[in-house]
N, C-alpha and C positions, 0 to 999 in steps of 0.2 A: 779525559777518566774522569775530570770531576762533574763533567755534566750530564753524564750518564748517572749520577749520584751513587755510582759502584763503590767509593771510595770518600769514604769519611774525613771531614779537615782533621781531626784526631792523627789518623792515620798519615797522612800528609806530613803533618807536623813531626810524628816519630820517625818519620822518613828522611825527612831533612835535619833532624837529629843525630840519626844513626849516619847520614854523610859527614854531618861537621865532626862527629865522635871518631872513627875510624874509614878512612878513605879505602881500605882495603877492603871491607867489607862490598861480596859482590850481591848476593840476591838478598833482598829485605822480602817478608813475607804478608801480603795485604789481605783484606777482608776476601771472603769464597773461595780461598785457593788460590790466588792471585799474586804474583811475584813481582818485585819491580827490580829492573838492573842498576843497582846503588853504583857501577863504577861507567856504566855504558852512558846512563842516563845524563850526568854533568859534562860527559866527554861529548854531546853532541851540542852543546849551547856554549859557542865560544865566551860570552860573557859570565858564566858560571866558572869556565876552566880560569878566567881571567880573577874572579873574583874570590877565588880557592886559594890564589898566592898573596892575596894581600892582606893587612891587620885592621880590616876594616867590616868588624862582626855582623853589622846590619847590613851591609852589602852583599856581605857572601851568605849569608842565609836567606837574602831575597832572592839573590841569582840562583841560588842552589832550589828554591823552593819553585820559582819559576821554570828550571828544566825539567823539575819533576813534574809540575802542572802539565808541562806540554809534551811529554816522554810517549814515545813511543815503544819502547823496550818493557812493556809488561806481559807476561805471559801466564798461562796456567799451569 
């Protein structure tokens, strides 16, 4: 996703913020009409799932960001 430079760093940070603020949020609108499934994305990364249950904010944020960067749940 990031390698194609279709999604800016600021969009990734905003998506991470959305996941951390509201785990129930499903679709997150990215640039160029793309959407990211915020429910499926962290669930596909076991470390992100584990991090979401901790009280370690930095680890939680890093793992969610990693899950988003590795995500295949981006649609149009």
